[in-house]
C-alpha positions in Angstrom: -22.0 -24.2 -21.1 -20.5 -20.8 -20.8 -16.7 -20.2 -21.0 -15.4 -17.6 -18.5 -11.9 -16.2 -17.9 -11.4 -16.4 -14.1 -7.7 -15.7 -13.4 -4.2 -15.4 -14.6 -2.0 -18.4 -14.0 0.7 -16.2 -12.5 -1.9 -15.0 -9.8 -2.6 -18.5 -8.6 -0.1 -19.7 -5.9 0.8 -23.3 -6.3 -0.5 -25.5 -3.5 -3.1 -23.0 -2.3 -6.8 -23.1 -3.1 -8.1 -19.8 -4.5 -11.8 -18.7 -4.4 -13.3 -17.0 -7.5 -16.8 -16.1 -8.3 -18.3 -16.3 -11.8 -21.9 -16.5 -13.1 -23.0 -16.5 -9.4 -21.0 -19.6 -8.7 -18.3 -19.9 -6.1 -15.4 -21.9 -7.6 -12.2 -23.1 -6.1 -9.1 -22.9 -8.4 -6.2 -25.1 -7.3 -2.9 -24.9 -9.0 -0.8 -28.0 -9.0 2.5 -27.3 -10.8 1.3 -25.9 -14.2 -2.1 -27.5 -14.1 -5.2 -25.9 -12.6 -8.3 -27.7 -11.4 -11.7 -26.1 -10.6 -14.5 -27.3 -8.4 -17.4 -26.0 -6.4 -16.5 -24.3 -3.2 -19.2 -26.3 -1.3 -18.3 -29.6 0.4 -20.9 -32.3 -0.4 -21.1 -33.1 3.3 -22.4 -30.0 5.1 -21.4 -27.2 2.7 -18.0 -26.4 4.2 -15.9 -23.8 2.2 -13.4 -25.9 0.3 -11.5 -22.7 -0.6 -10.4 -22.7 3.0 -9.3 -26.3 2.9 -5.9 -28.0 2.7 -4.5 -28.9 -0.7 -2.1 -31.9 -1.1 -1.3 -32.7 -4.7 -4.6 -33.1 -6.4 -6.5 -33.8 -3.2 -8.5 -31.0 -1.4 -9.6 -31.5 2.2 -12.6 -29.7 3.7 -11.7 -27.6 6.7 -14.9 -28.5 8.6 -14.9 -32.3 8.9 -12.0 -33.5 6.8 -13.8 -34.9 3.8 -11.2 -35.3 1.0 -11.8 -34.8 -2.7 -9.9 -35.8 -5.9 -9.8 -32.5 -7.9 -9.4 -34.4 -11.2 -12.8 -36.1 -10.9 -14.6 -34.5 -7.9 -14.8 -37.9 -6.3 -14.9 -38.0 -2.5 -11.9 -40.1 -1.4 -12.6 -40.0 2.4 -15.0 -41.1 3.6 -15.7 -43.6 0.8 -19.5 -43.1 1.2 -19.2 -39.4 0.5 -20.8 -37.7 -2.5 -18.7 -35.9 -5.2 -18.2 -32.1 -5.7 -18.9 -30.5 -9.0 -15.8 -30.0 -11.2 -15.4 -27.6 -14.1 -13.3 -28.1 -17.2 -10.2 -25.8 -17.2 -8.2 -24.5 -20.1 -5.1 -22.3 -20.0 -4.4 -20.0 -22.9 -1.6 -17.4 -23.0 -1.4 -17.4 -19.2 -5.2 -16.9 -18.8 -7.3 -19.5 -16.9 -10.7 -20.3 -18.3 -13.4 -22.5 -17.0 -16.7 -23.8 -18.4 -19.7 -23.3 -16.2 -23.3 -24.4 -16.8 
């Protein structure tokens, strides 16, 4: 695993997914209050851009076909048969957002 600084907390608007690229990976950062969650930008269904999706609490919905993911675990909530998205551990230190990527 590699630890990378990807943003400043103050630059992430609450309730709005934000796309960052690190180590060649497209990662969506989602700020919910003072917590930040990170997941792959690619929907498990047909590769839709999750960074363009709708965020409601810790649930992110793909803009293409409405698949919904729990950002805490990556689990697909709707439809129940859907596969998960990759999530990345996040730490916040002195206002800096860090993720661990493989």
